[in-house]
Kinemage of the C-alpha trace (Angstrom):
@kinemage 1
@onewidth
@group {chain A} dominant
@subgroup {mainchain}
@vectorlist {calphas} color= white
{ca met a 1} P -9.025 -15.093 -2.748
{ca arg a 2} L -6.299 -17.063 -0.991
{ca lys a 3} L -3.810 -15.420 1.323
{ca glu a 4} L -0.886 -17.756 0.643
{ca phe a 5} L 0.275 -20.741 -1.389
{ca ser a 6} L 1.958 -23.807 0.085
{ca tyr a 7} L 4.837 -25.060 -2.039
{ca ala a 8} L 7.996 -27.156 -2.139
{ca asp a 9} L 11.159 -25.055 -2.474
{ca ala a 10} L 12.501 -25.233 -6.044
{ca arg a 11} L 15.884 -23.636 -5.301
{ca pro a 12} L 17.812 -26.834 -4.419
{ca ser a 13} L 17.142 -28.184 -7.924
{ca gly a 14} L 18.475 -25.064 -9.634
{ca ile a 15} L 21.535 -25.037 -11.890
{ca val a 16} L 24.230 -22.912 -10.244
{ca leu a 17} L 26.688 -20.962 -12.370
{ca ser a 18} L 30.204 -20.507 -11.061
{ca glu a 19} L 31.715 -17.046 -10.658
{ca thr a 20} L 33.940 -17.694 -13.681
{ca glu a 21} L 30.963 -18.750 -15.811
{ca ser a 22} L 29.057 -15.661 -14.729
{ca asp a 23} L 32.014 -13.434 -15.618
{ca ile a 24} L 32.200 -14.938 -19.122
{ca ile a 25} L 28.493 -14.234 -19.707
{ca glu a 26} L 28.870 -10.683 -18.406
{ca ala a 27} L 31.819 -10.040 -20.732
{ca ala a 28} L 29.797 -11.269 -23.718
{ca ala a 29} L 26.855 -9.074 -22.722
{ca leu a 30} L 29.034 -5.984 -22.284
{ca lys a 31} L 30.625 -6.547 -25.695
{ca leu a 32} L 27.179 -6.744 -27.291
{ca ala a 33} L 26.001 -3.668 -25.392
{ca ala a 34} L 28.942 -1.653 -26.692
{ca gln a 35} L 28.367 -2.789 -30.284
{ca tyr a 36} L 24.592 -2.257 -30.307
{ca ala a 37} L 24.071 0.601 -27.849
{ca asp a 38} L 22.155 2.638 -30.452
{ca tyr a 39} L 19.915 -0.235 -31.548
{ca ser a 40} L 16.363 -1.027 -30.524
{ca leu a 41} L 16.117 -4.263 -28.600
{ca his a 42} L 13.712 -5.354 -31.363
{ca ser a 43} L 16.451 -5.078 -33.973
{ca thr a 44} L 16.868 -8.286 -35.941
{ca asp a 45} L 20.605 -7.673 -36.156
{ca leu a 46} L 20.887 -7.346 -32.378
{ca leu a 47} L 18.724 -10.388 -31.681
{ca his a 48} L 20.724 -12.508 -34.109
{ca ala a 49} L 23.910 -11.314 -32.410
{ca val a 50} L 22.405 -12.357 -29.074
{ca glu a 51} L 21.811 -15.858 -30.454
{ca leu a 52} L 25.432 -16.093 -31.519
{ca ala a 53} L 26.601 -14.757 -28.146
{ca ala a 54} L 24.655 -17.513 -26.398
{ca ala a 55} L 27.730 -19.650 -27.033
{ca ala a 56} L 29.095 -17.918 -23.914
{ca leu a 57} L 26.637 -19.908 -21.819
{ca pro a 58} L 28.263 -22.974 -20.235
{ca ser a 59} L 27.729 -26.111 -22.302
{ca arg a 60} L 25.985 -27.820 -19.366
{ca val a 61} L 23.502 -24.928 -19.213
{ca arg a 62} L 22.866 -25.005 -22.961
{ca arg a 63} L 22.395 -28.765 -22.793
{ca ala a 64} L 19.820 -28.370 -19.995
{ca leu a 65} L 18.014 -25.642 -21.960
{ca ile a 66} L 17.908 -27.777 -25.104
{ca ala a 67} L 16.488 -30.728 -23.173
{ca phe a 68} L 13.912 -28.458 -21.535
{ca arg a 69} L 12.989 -26.972 -24.918
{ca asp a 70} L 12.453 -30.399 -26.481
{ca glu a 71} L 10.986 -32.421 -23.627
{ca ser a 72} L 10.108 -30.002 -20.794
{ca asn a 73} L 9.842 -31.716 -17.381
{ca ala a 74} L 7.160 -32.667 -14.872
{ca ala a 75} L 7.195 -29.253 -13.201
{ca gly a 76} L 7.451 -27.294 -16.448
{ca thr a 77} L 10.152 -25.114 -14.854
{ca leu a 78} L 13.909 -24.672 -14.879
{ca leu a 79} L 15.862 -22.493 -12.445
{ca leu a 80} L 19.271 -20.939 -13.198
{ca arg a 81} L 21.259 -19.314 -10.390
{ca gly a 82} L 24.208 -16.945 -10.463
{ca leu a 83} L 23.566 -14.989 -13.663
{ca pro a 84} L 25.329 -11.598 -13.890
{ca leu a 85} L 23.281 -8.428 -13.464
{ca gly a 86} L 25.699 -5.535 -13.896
{ca ser a 87} L 24.955 -2.163 -12.336
{ca leu a 88} L 21.302 -1.354 -11.685
{ca pro a 89} L 19.235 1.823 -11.323
{ca ala a 90} L 16.505 2.184 -8.704
{ca thr a 91} L 13.517 -0.153 -8.901
{ca pro a 92} L 10.898 1.665 -11.018
{ca asp a 93} L 7.574 2.241 -9.271
{ca arg a 94} L 6.000 4.135 -12.183
{ca val a 95} L 5.788 3.033 -15.797
{ca glu a 96} L 7.512 6.195 -16.952
{ca asp a 97} L 10.523 5.350 -14.761
{ca glu a 98} L 11.174 1.967 -16.366
{ca pro a 99} L 14.712 2.020 -17.777
{ca ala a 100} L 15.913 1.641 -21.338
{ca trp a 101} L 17.509 -1.719 -22.062
{ca thr a 102} L 20.960 -0.123 -22.160
{ca glu a 103} L 20.600 0.877 -18.497
{ca val a 104} L 20.296 -2.798 -17.518
{ca ala a 105} L 22.293 -4.212 -20.420
{ca val a 106} L 24.036 -7.115 -18.679
{ca ala a 107} L 20.870 -8.590 -17.180
{ca thr a 108} L 18.837 -7.928 -20.338
{ca leu a 109} L 21.264 -9.502 -22.785
{ca gly a 110} L 22.098 -12.411 -20.497
{ca gln a 111} L 18.401 -13.209 -20.171
{ca leu a 112} L 17.899 -13.004 -23.938
{ca met a 113} L 20.896 -15.299 -24.511
{ca val a 114} L 19.195 -17.929 -22.383
{ca met a 115} L 15.839 -17.450 -24.114
{ca ser a 116} L 17.426 -17.686 -27.572
{ca val a 117} L 18.277 -21.334 -26.903
{ca leu a 118} L 14.588 -22.025 -26.234
{ca gly a 119} L 13.021 -20.118 -29.114
{ca arg a 120} L 12.556 -16.704 -30.703
{ca ser a 121} L 11.946 -13.659 -28.547
{ca ile a 122} L 8.532 -12.015 -28.890
{ca ser a 123} L 6.416 -9.386 -27.164
{ca tyr a 124} L 2.831 -8.118 -27.472
{ca ser a 125} L 2.026 -4.554 -28.461
{ca asp a 126} L -1.069 -4.616 -26.236
{ca glu a 127} L 1.072 -5.083 -23.145
{ca lys a 128} L 3.969 -3.152 -21.591
{ca ser a 129} L 4.211 -0.947 -24.707
{ca gly a 130} L 5.394 -3.975 -26.670
{ca asn a 131} L 8.730 -4.040 -24.820
{ca leu a 132} L 10.726 -7.152 -25.612
{ca val a 133} L 11.935 -7.397 -22.003
{ca gln a 134} L 9.457 -6.067 -19.468
{ca asp a 135} L 9.869 -4.743 -15.960
{ca val a 136} L 7.942 -6.576 -13.245
{ca ser a 137} L 7.888 -4.355 -10.189
{ca pro a 138} L 5.151 -3.004 -7.902
{ca lys a 139} L 3.555 0.142 -9.265
{ca arg a 140} L 1.951 2.846 -7.145
{ca gly a 141} L -1.835 2.579 -7.242
{ca ala a 142} L -1.812 -0.894 -8.837
{ca glu a 143} L -1.444 -2.897 -5.624
{ca lys a 144} L -4.713 -4.828 -5.987
{ca arg a 145} L -4.497 -5.665 -9.679
{ca gln a 146} L -4.317 -9.285 -10.844
{ca glu a 147} L -1.325 -8.296 -12.967
{ca asn a 148} L 2.408 -8.188 -12.453
{ca ser a 149} L 2.222 -4.515 -11.486
{ca gly a 150} L 0.278 -5.488 -8.358
{ca ser a 151} L 1.502 -6.779 -5.018
{ca ile a 152} L -1.441 -8.834 -3.761
{ca leu a 153} L -1.434 -12.593 -4.292
{ca leu a 154} L -1.323 -13.269 -8.044
{ca glu a 155} L -3.544 -16.235 -8.879
{ca leu a 156} L -2.217 -19.220 -10.813
{ca his a 157} L -2.449 -18.802 -14.565
{ca thr a 158} L -1.064 -19.629 -17.993
{ca glu a 159} L 0.684 -16.481 -19.229
{ca asp a 160} L -1.595 -14.725 -21.742
{ca gly a 161} L -3.583 -17.947 -22.013
{ca phe a 162} L -6.405 -16.042 -23.741
{ca his a 163} L -4.107 -15.012 -26.601
{ca pro a 164} L -4.078 -16.965 -29.889
{ca ala a 165} L -0.263 -16.701 -29.936
{ca ala a 166} L 0.480 -17.134 -26.233
{ca pro a 167} L 4.208 -17.519 -25.504
{ca his a 168} L 5.659 -21.018 -25.380
{ca phe a 169} L 8.313 -20.025 -22.854
{ca leu a 170} L 8.719 -17.175 -20.419
{ca ser a 171} L 11.481 -16.262 -18.041
{ca leu a 172} L 11.767 -14.044 -14.993
{ca ile a 173} L 15.163 -12.816 -13.854
{ca cys a 174} L 15.471 -11.345 -10.386
{ca leu a 175} L 17.331 -8.035 -10.207
{ca arg a 176} L 16.233 -7.307 -6.633
{ca gly a 177} L 14.538 -9.675 -4.245
{ca asp a 178} L 11.723 -9.007 -1.818
{ca arg a 179} L 13.443 -7.829 1.352
{ca asp a 180} L 10.778 -9.419 3.547
{ca gly a 181} L 11.145 -12.793 1.852
{ca arg a 182} L 7.401 -13.069 1.202
{ca ala a 183} L 7.053 -12.786 -2.582
{ca ala a 184} L 7.393 -16.383 -3.762
{ca thr a 185} L 7.094 -17.271 -7.437
{ca val a 186} L 5.176 -20.563 -7.585
{ca thr a 187} L 4.471 -22.991 -10.422
{ca gly a 188} L 2.183 -25.955 -10.921
{ca gly a 189} L 3.205 -28.366 -13.682
{ca ile a 190} L 0.690 -30.625 -15.399
{ca gly a 191} L 3.264 -33.422 -15.281
{ca asp a 192} L 3.107 -33.327 -11.482
{ca val a 193} L -0.669 -32.953 -11.441
{ca leu a 194} L -1.910 -35.439 -14.038
{ca pro a 195} L -1.413 -38.578 -11.868
{ca his a 196} L -3.810 -37.071 -9.303
{ca leu a 197} L -6.696 -36.554 -11.760
{ca asp a 198} L -9.239 -39.273 -12.516
{ca gly a 199} L -10.232 -40.214 -16.043
{ca glu a 200} L -13.589 -38.431 -15.894
{ca thr a 201} L -11.951 -35.170 -14.860
{ca val a 202} L -9.303 -35.419 -17.589
{ca ala a 203} L -11.974 -36.134 -20.208
{ca ala a 204} L -13.962 -33.094 -19.091
{ca leu a 205} L -10.869 -30.865 -19.201
{ca arg a 206} L -10.248 -31.955 -22.801
{ca arg a 207} L -13.681 -30.811 -23.995
{ca pro a 208} L -14.032 -27.259 -25.418
{ca glu a 209} L -16.198 -26.064 -22.551
{ca phe a 210} L -14.022 -23.344 -20.969
{ca arg a 211} L -13.694 -19.629 -21.593
{ca thr a 212} L -10.987 -17.302 -20.275
{ca arg a 213} L -11.215 -13.585 -19.638
{ca phe a 214} L -8.747 -11.320 -21.421
{ca ser a 215} L -6.313 -9.476 -19.190
{ca thr a 216} L -7.257 -5.821 -18.743
{ca ser a 217} L -3.873 -4.854 -20.214
{ca phe a 218} L -5.062 -6.304 -23.559
{ca val a 219} L -8.520 -4.683 -23.505
{ca his a 220} L -8.196 -0.918 -23.665
{ca asp a 221} L -11.405 0.091 -25.398
{ca thr a 222} L -14.148 -1.410 -23.260
{ca asp a 223} L -15.161 -1.828 -19.635
{ca glu a 224} L -16.974 -5.040 -20.534
{ca glu a 225} L -15.310 -8.401 -19.968
{ca val a 226} L -13.910 -9.994 -23.107
{ca leu a 227} L -13.793 -13.788 -23.201
{ca thr a 228} L -12.209 -16.374 -25.464
{ca pro a 229} L -14.442 -18.734 -27.419
{ca pro a 230} L -14.983 -22.112 -25.728
{ca val a 231} L -11.738 -24.105 -25.674
{ca pro a 232} L -10.347 -27.102 -23.750
{ca val a 233} L -8.055 -26.711 -20.750
{ca leu a 234} L -6.023 -29.810 -21.662
{ca ser a 235} L -4.917 -30.657 -25.195
{ca gly a 236} L -2.230 -32.593 -27.008
{ca pro a 237} L -0.778 -36.047 -26.274
{ca glu a 238} L -2.614 -38.191 -23.759
{ca gly a 239} L 0.413 -38.813 -21.552
{ca arg a 240} L 2.015 -35.361 -21.933
{ca pro a 241} L -0.835 -32.879 -22.351
{ca asp a 242} L -0.567 -29.122 -22.683
{ca leu a 243} L -2.297 -26.962 -20.082
{ca arg a 244} L -3.991 -23.595 -20.618
{ca val a 245} L -5.959 -22.098 -17.733
{ca asp a 246} L -6.289 -19.054 -15.484
{ca phe a 247} L -7.796 -19.872 -12.110
{ca his a 248} L -8.817 -16.234 -11.729
{ca gly a 249} L -10.210 -15.785 -15.224
{ca thr a 250} L -11.270 -19.199 -16.630
{ca val a 251} L -14.814 -20.508 -16.207
{ca gly a 252} L -16.485 -23.747 -17.207
{ca thr a 253} L -19.586 -23.385 -19.373
{ca thr a 254} L -21.188 -26.641 -18.150
{ca pro a 255} L -21.581 -28.204 -14.707
{ca ala a 256} L -19.120 -30.976 -15.623
{ca ala a 257} L -16.572 -28.415 -16.794
{ca arg a 258} L -16.886 -26.407 -13.580
{ca ala a 259} L -16.458 -29.519 -11.456
{ca ala a 260} L -13.384 -30.573 -13.459
{ca leu a 261} L -11.877 -27.095 -13.141
{ca ala a 262} L -12.267 -27.242 -9.359
{ca glu a 263} L -10.623 -30.683 -9.267
{ca leu a 264} L -7.739 -29.422 -11.372
{ca glu a 265} L -7.196 -26.395 -9.148
{ca asp a 266} L -7.132 -28.563 -6.004
{ca ala a 267} L -4.583 -30.889 -7.616
{ca val a 268} L -2.394 -27.986 -8.745
{ca leu a 269} L -2.484 -26.394 -5.299
{ca gly a 270} L -1.289 -29.678 -3.831
{ca ser a 271} L 1.678 -29.908 -6.217
{ca leu a 272} L 3.165 -26.416 -6.226
{ca arg a 273} L 6.872 -25.708 -6.405
{ca gly a 274} L 8.327 -22.277 -5.851
{ca thr a 275} L 10.871 -19.981 -4.331
{ca val a 276} L 11.455 -16.416 -3.232
{ca leu a 277} L 13.763 -15.386 -6.048
{ca arg a 278} L 17.127 -13.835 -5.198
{ca pro a 279} L 19.239 -11.507 -7.367
{ca gly a 280} L 20.807 -13.356 -10.310
{ca glu a 281} L 18.240 -16.174 -10.285
{ca leu a 282} L 16.261 -16.765 -13.458
{ca ile a 283} L 13.224 -19.029 -13.562
{ca ile a 284} L 12.124 -20.392 -16.930
{ca leu a 285} L 8.586 -21.650 -17.480
{ca asp a 286} L 7.240 -23.907 -20.206
{ca asn a 287} L 4.005 -21.952 -20.612
{ca arg a 288} L 2.297 -24.939 -22.233
{ca arg a 289} L 3.027 -27.220 -19.297
{ca thr a 290} L 2.741 -25.121 -16.151
{ca val a 291} L 0.805 -22.339 -14.493
{ca his a 292} L 2.440 -19.796 -12.243
{ca gly a 293} L 1.556 -17.216 -9.620
{ca arg a 294} L 3.051 -15.207 -6.789
{ca thr a 295} L 2.376 -14.747 -3.105
{ca gly a 296} L 1.575 -11.256 -1.869
{ca phe a 297} L 4.078 -8.783 -0.471
{ca thr a 298} L 4.277 -5.194 0.758
{ca pro a 299} L 6.152 -2.691 -1.423
{ca arg a 300} L 7.879 0.328 0.121
{ca tyr a 301} L 8.401 2.396 -3.029
{ca asp a 302} L 11.873 3.443 -1.967
{ca gly a 303} L 13.859 2.341 -5.004
{ca ala a 304} L 14.838 -1.013 -3.494
{ca asp a 305} L 11.624 -3.046 -3.956
{ca arg a 306} L 11.404 -6.439 -5.621
{ca trp a 307} L 12.288 -6.154 -9.302
{ca leu a 308} L 12.121 -8.875 -11.935
{ca arg a 309} L 12.395 -8.629 -15.709
{ca arg a 310} L 10.297 -10.849 -17.959
{ca ser a 311} L 10.784 -12.107 -21.498
{ca phe a 312} L 8.807 -14.384 -23.827
{ca ala a 313} L 9.736 -16.778 -26.613
{ca leu a 314} L 7.920 -18.747 -29.295
{ca ala a 315} L 9.360 -22.001 -30.605
{ca asp a 316} L 8.849 -20.774 -34.180
{ca leu a 317} L 8.095 -17.288 -35.513
{ca arg a 318} L 6.804 -18.397 -38.908
{ca pro a 319} L 3.150 -18.884 -37.874
{ca val a 320} L 2.984 -15.281 -36.589
{ca leu a 321} L 5.211 -13.412 -39.083
{ca asp a 322} L 2.224 -11.673 -40.665
{ca asp a 323} L 1.111 -10.508 -37.207
{ca leu a 324} L 4.396 -8.921 -36.180
{ca gly a 325} L 4.759 -5.166 -36.179
{ca glu a 326} L 8.014 -3.512 -35.181
{ca gly a 327} L 10.666 -6.187 -34.811
{ca arg a 328} L 9.300 -8.950 -32.603
{ca ser a 329} L 6.178 -7.193 -31.264
{ca his a 330} L 2.893 -8.996 -31.981
{ca asn a 331} L 0.254 -6.611 -33.291
{ca ala a 332} L -2.745 -5.680 -31.173
{ca ile a 333} L -5.652 -8.111 -31.189
{ca thr a 334} L -8.381 -6.469 -33.249
{ca ala a 335} L -10.844 -9.311 -33.849
{ca arg a 336} L -12.475 -10.158 -30.561
{ca arg a 337} L -15.601 -12.150 -29.908
{ca pro a 338} L -18.517 -10.293 -28.342
{ca ala a 339} L -17.983 -10.008 -24.599
{ca arg a 340} L -20.164 -11.628 -22.022
{ca gly a 341} L -19.580 -11.388 -18.314
{ca leu a 342} L -18.035 -14.295 -16.446
{ca ala a 343} L -21.205 -14.891 -14.484
{ca ala a 344} L -23.190 -15.241 -17.689
{ca ala a 345} L -20.633 -17.582 -19.204
{ca ala a 346} L -20.589 -19.759 -16.103
{ca ala a 347} L -24.373 -20.006 -16.111
{ca ala a 348} L -24.575 -20.920 -19.799
């Protein structure tokens, strides 16, 4: 496992909101919070009201979001700076201490306003109790997990890339930054990487010869590794392909696939962009066009540790309407292929 990532700083390219713009967004969020304080965040009425309130976002921000939604960009990322956060409780270091949405209403509703321009909010009942906006903070005892509750280096991956309804977009808003300045969120966009891959490698990545391990948060009933069926890593248009891979959990099932996966990882590592997020900064990822990860850091568990909040969106809910449970929470995955260990899959 690597100790660090090398990356180009993404902050200079971020869109900066003025203090006045931030105040307007905060006022809209507070108005919503007062009107819907007794509602679940999954409420259709509340989420539709959030979409209407997104008109409070500056037109230049909405224009950038619309362009990103329709065309993405080479890096597959967009950074907004200066979003309002409101008052905040202590950073939760146990799951049971994670706050209700009303305790972080300004940040929560502002983030959902942004995401509503990109698509329709969704969550997964297998993960984070199906919360529509999820806390990303270091948890006691989880330091070494390859999940967002850990604090070791988080390997580059497509978010929930094993899932048949993986999110199209995800965002991370920073409520508190890492005081040591070590925890960098990094991304590797296929648009940056593709020019560095030869034709043979691209062809191999487009063949269905890769399997990805399910995250442990989605597999609660077995200690055995659960893998996807064989799928390609690259798909879609030749010049603007989609990317789905987890460099910690994806294996090639043939020698050519394994060689192509190694070439892809080297190219991604040479094209990373990232930043140590600061309070009020929100990074948006096109989950079909980029992988992301995080450098390691040392939590102190004193209520002031790094704290992000994450949300997902799909471009269209209609394909998954029959799979939704409460509100926008995708039902648990019940039909899984028989598990085989990664070593066995790699040797196949």
